[in-house]
C-alpha positions in Angstrom: -23.5 -6.5 -13.0 -21.2 -7.0 -16.0 -18.2 -9.3 -15.8 -15.9 -6.6 -17.2 -15.4 -3.4 -15.2 -15.8 -0.4 -17.6 -12.6 1.5 -18.3 -14.1 5.0 -17.9 -17.2 6.3 -16.3 -19.0 9.7 -15.8 -19.1 9.8 -12.0 -21.5 12.8 -11.8 -24.2 11.0 -13.7 -23.8 7.9 -11.5 -24.1 10.1 -8.4 -27.2 11.7 -9.7 -28.9 8.3 -10.4 -27.5 6.4 -7.4 -25.7 4.1 -9.7 -23.9 0.8 -9.0 -21.0 -0.6 -11.0 -19.4 -4.0 -10.4 -17.1 -6.2 -12.3 -13.6 -7.5 -12.9 -10.5 -6.0 -14.4 -7.2 -7.7 -15.2 -4.0 -7.1 -13.3 -2.3 -6.9 -16.7 -4.1 -3.6 -17.4 -2.5 -2.0 -14.4 1.1 -1.2 -15.6 2.3 0.6 -12.5 1.1 -2.2 -10.2 2.1 -5.0 -12.6 5.7 -3.8 -12.4 5.8 -4.7 -8.7 4.2 -8.1 -9.1 5.7 -11.5 -9.8 3.3 -11.9 -12.7 0.4 -10.1 -14.4 -2.1 -13.0 -14.1 -5.2 -12.5 -12.0 -8.1 -10.2 -11.7 -9.5 -7.6 -9.4 -13.2 -7.7 -8.3 -14.6 -4.2 -7.8 -18.0 -3.1 -6.5 -18.9 0.6 -6.4 -22.0 2.5 -5.2 -22.4 6.2 -6.1 -24.7 8.7 -4.4 -25.1 11.8 -2.3 -25.2 11.8 1.5 -27.4 14.0 3.8 -24.7 16.7 3.8 -24.7 16.9 0.0 -21.3 15.1 -0.3 -21.0 13.2 -3.6 -19.6 9.8 -2.7 -18.3 6.5 -3.9 -18.6 3.5 -1.5 -17.4 0.1 -2.4 -14.9 -2.7 -2.2 -11.9 -4.0 -4.1 -10.9 -7.7 -3.7 -8.0 -9.6 -5.2 -4.9 -11.6 -4.4 -1.6 -10.1 -5.5 1.4 -12.3 -6.4 4.3 -10.5 -4.6 7.9 -11.5 -4.2 8.9 -12.2 -0.6 12.0 -10.1 0.0 13.4 -12.7 2.5 13.2 -15.9 0.4 12.6 -14.4 -3.0 9.6 -16.8 -3.6 6.1 -15.9 -4.6 3.8 -15.0 -1.8 0.0 -14.4 -2.2 -1.0 -11.1 -0.7 -4.8 -11.0 -0.1 -6.5 -7.6 -0.5 -10.0 -6.8 0.7 -10.4 -3.0 0.7 -13.4 -0.9 1.7 -13.6 2.5 0.0 -15.4 5.6 1.1 -14.4 8.4 -1.3 -15.8 11.9 -1.7 -15.9 13.3 -5.2 -14.4 16.8 -5.0 -13.1 19.3 -7.6 -10.5 21.2 -5.6 -8.0 20.8 -2.7 -10.1 23.3 -0.7 -13.1 21.0 -0.9 -10.9 18.1 0.1 -9.7 19.9 3.2 -13.3 20.5 4.3 -14.4 16.8 4.1 -15.7 15.3 7.3 -13.9 12.3 8.9 -14.6 9.0 7.2 -14.1 10.3 3.6 -11.0 10.2 1.5 -11.0 12.8 -1.3 -11.1 11.8 -4.9 -10.3 14.9 -6.9 -11.9 15.0 -10.3 -10.3 17.1 -13.0 -12.6 16.0 -15.8 -16.1 14.7 -16.4 -14.8 11.2 -16.8 -12.9 8.9 -14.4 -10.7 5.9 -15.3 -11.8 3.1 -13.1 -8.7 1.1 -13.9 -6.6 4.0 -12.6 -8.7 4.4 -9.5 -8.5 0.7 -8.6 -4.8 0.6 -9.4 -4.1 3.6 -7.1 -6.0 2.0 -4.3 -4.1 -1.2 -4.7 -0.8 0.6 -4.7 -1.6 2.3 -1.5 -2.2 -1.1 0.2 1.0 -2.7 -0.7 3.4 -3.5 2.2 6.6 -1.5 2.3 8.6 -4.8 2.3 6.7 -7.9 1.1 7.6 -10.9 3.3 5.9 -14.1 4.2 5.2 -14.5 7.9 8.4 -16.1 9.5 6.5 -19.4 10.1 5.7 -19.7 6.4 9.0 -18.4 4.9 11.5 -20.9 3.5 14.4 -18.9 4.9 14.8 -19.0 8.6 16.4 -15.9 10.3 19.2 -17.1 12.6 19.0 -15.8 16.1 22.4 -14.7 17.5 23.4 -16.3 20.9 24.4 -12.8 22.1 20.8 -11.7 21.7 19.5 -14.7 23.6 21.8 -14.4 26.6 21.7 -10.7 26.8 25.5 -10.5 27.0 27.1 -7.7 25.1 30.8 -8.0 24.4 32.7 -4.8 25.0 35.0 -3.5 22.3 38.1 -1.7 23.2 38.0 2.1 22.8 39.8 3.0 19.6 41.9 5.7 21.3 42.8 3.7 24.4 46.3 3.2 23.1 46.8 6.9 22.5 45.6 7.7 26.1 48.3 5.2 27.4 50.9 6.8 25.2 49.9 10.3 26.3 50.2 9.1 30.0 53.7 7.9 29.3 54.7 11.2 27.7 53.3 13.2 30.6 55.2 11.1 33.2 58.6 11.6 31.4 58.3 15.4 31.2 
């Protein structure tokens, strides 16, 4: 295993040989992901095994591990978001092939003989990001106030906006 994950690979030759690739890549190399992070420091550890299963499906199994520095949207401070992904991808060349995959595989559509590992890892990390990054309430420096109305279950009734018109209409009907 090398320390640096290769930028591009030829997945078909790795499938044919039952290859293994492992290594690290910098978060700074992932521009789309880095734009969502507090900083670009850190690395992603990736381990990938290539092969063909008993059904003839060309696959990539592996893991991606890192810790992403996100901004908590409640307190606006840095929060560490641990990522430990397990991958089970099937290499396909068309959407039709992807539609026929058995359960347990996600499609990886190949449109050329080479594959950018940085792009693959970045795509998988983008898919794991939370919709809104927030510390757990017990760890966040901002405490959400709890309204007393919510605690007591009492709901204050607001006057109907047209109540005054109904009264006026009643007065007009009685005078005619």
